[in-house]
C-alpha positions as CSV (number, residue, x, y, z in Angstrom):
1,M,-15.3,-17.7,11.1
2,Y,-11.9,-18.7,9.7
3,A,-13.3,-18.6,6.2
4,S,-14.8,-15.2,6.8
5,I,-11.5,-13.8,7.9
6,Q,-9.6,-15.4,5.0
7,I,-12.1,-14.0,2.4
8,N,-12.0,-10.5,3.9
9,C,-8.2,-10.6,4.0
10,I,-8.1,-11.7,0.4
11,N,-10.5,-8.9,-0.6
12,V,-8.4,-6.3,1.2
13,R,-5.2,-7.8,-0.3
14,N,-6.6,-7.7,-3.8
15,A,-7.7,-4.1,-3.5
16,I,-4.2,-3.1,-2.2
17,K,-2.7,-5.0,-5.1
18,M,-4.7,-2.9,-7.6
19,E,-3.4,0.2,-5.9
20,M,0.1,-1.1,-6.1
21,N,-0.4,-1.4,-9.8
22,N,-1.5,2.2,-9.9
23,L,1.5,3.2,-7.8
24,A,3.8,1.4,-10.3
25,A,2.3,3.5,-13.1
26,S,2.9,6.7,-11.2
27,L,6.5,5.7,-10.5
28,Y,6.9,4.9,-14.2
29,A,5.7,8.4,-15.2
30,D,7.9,10.1,-12.6
31,T,11.1,8.1,-13.3
32,Y,10.6,8.4,-17.1
33,N,10.3,12.2,-16.8
34,A,13.3,12.3,-14.5
35,Q,15.4,10.3,-16.9
36,R,14.4,12.5,-19.8
37,E,15.6,15.5,-17.9
38,A,18.8,13.6,-16.9
39,D,17.9,14.1,-13.2
40,L,17.1,10.6,-12.0
41,D,19.5,11.0,-9.0
42,S,17.5,14.0,-7.7
43,Y,14.3,12.0,-8.1
44,F,15.7,9.2,-6.0
45,A,16.8,11.8,-3.4
46,Q,13.3,13.1,-3.2
47,L,11.8,9.6,-3.0
48,Y,14.1,8.5,-0.2
49,S,14.5,11.7,1.8
50,S,11.3,13.7,1.3
51,S,8.7,12.5,3.8
52,T,6.2,14.9,2.2
53,Y,6.5,13.2,-1.2
54,V,6.2,9.7,0.2
55,E,3.3,10.7,2.5
56,A,1.5,12.2,-0.5
57,M,1.9,8.9,-2.4
58,K,0.7,6.9,0.7
59,E,-2.4,9.2,1.0
60,R,-3.2,8.7,-2.6
61,V,-3.0,5.0,-2.2
62,I,-5.3,5.1,0.8
63,E,-7.8,7.4,-0.9
64,E,-8.0,5.2,-3.9
65,L,-8.3,2.1,-1.7
66,Q,-11.3,3.7,0.1
67,R,-13.1,4.0,-3.2
68,K,-12.7,0.2,-3.7
69,I,-13.4,-1.2,-0.2
70,D,-14.4,-0.1,3.2
71,L,-11.4,0.5,5.5
72,S,-13.6,-0.1,8.5
73,N,-16.8,-2.1,8.8
74,E,-18.5,-4.4,11.4
75,T,-16.1,-7.2,10.4
76,Y,-12.7,-5.6,10.3
77,H,-10.8,-2.3,10.7
78,L,-7.7,-1.4,8.7
79,S,-5.0,0.8,10.3
80,N,-1.3,1.6,10.4
81,F,-0.8,2.0,6.7
82,Q,2.8,2.1,5.7
83,L,4.5,2.7,2.3
84,E,8.3,2.1,2.1
85,F,10.7,2.4,-0.9
86,H,14.0,0.8,-1.3
87,Q,16.5,1.4,-4.2
88,K,18.1,-1.6,-5.7
89,P,20.4,-1.7,-8.7
90,G,18.2,-0.8,-11.7
91,R,14.9,-0.7,-9.8
92,I,12.8,0.7,-7.0
93,E,11.1,-1.7,-4.7
94,Y,8.1,-0.7,-2.6
95,V,6.2,-2.3,0.2
96,C,2.7,-1.3,1.3
97,S,1.4,-2.8,4.5
98,C,-1.4,-2.3,7.0
99,D,-2.9,-4.0,10.0
100,A,-6.4,-5.6,9.8
101,V,-8.2,-6.2,13.1
102,F,-11.0,-8.7,12.6
103,T,-13.8,-8.7,15.1
104,I,-16.5,-11.1,16.2
105,S,-19.9,-10.4,17.7
106,M,-20.6,-12.6,20.7
107,F,-22.4,-12.2,24.0
108,G,-23.9,-8.9,22.9
109,G,-20.7,-7.2,22.0
110,D,-17.9,-7.0,19.5
111,R,-14.6,-8.6,20.5
112,P,-11.2,-8.3,18.7
113,L,-10.4,-11.7,17.3
114,V,-7.4,-11.6,15.1
115,T,-4.9,-8.9,14.1
116,Q,-3.4,-9.7,10.7
117,E,-0.7,-7.8,9.0
118,I,-1.3,-7.4,5.3
119,S,1.8,-6.7,3.3
120,L,2.4,-6.5,-0.5
121,N,5.5,-5.6,-2.3
122,G,6.4,-4.8,-5.9
123,Y,9.0,-3.1,-7.9
124,H,9.5,-0.7,-10.8
125,N,12.5,-1.1,-13.2
126,T,14.4,2.2,-13.7
127,K,16.6,1.0,-16.5
128,Y,15.1,1.3,-20.0
C-alpha cells in the first residue's frame, strides 16, 4: 500500500512538474514582451495584484494537467490547487501545490487513508 501511494504521488508530482515547465515558458514570453515594451513594472503589478490573471494561469495549469493524468480515480483525488507568485530580485518564484487524498478499499467500502500535500516550486529569471 505504501508503494502504491508513493508511485501515485510521484506520477502526480512529475505531471505537475511538466506543467511548471510550461508555466515557466509562458512567464518567459510575458516578461520578455513586457521588457521590450519597457513596462515590466506593470506586468509585475498585474501578476501580484490581479487575481483574474493568476486564476487564469492556475486554470490553464489544471486543464493541461488533466490531459496528462486523472485528477480523480479510485486510488486518489486531487483538490485544493494553489498557484502563488513571489517577486525576488531578478526573478519570479512560483509555487504550485495541491492536496492528494489516497483511499483504500476495505470491508466493502472506500476509506480515506492518507492526505498528502504535493508542492513544487520553480523560478523564472527576469534579468537578461
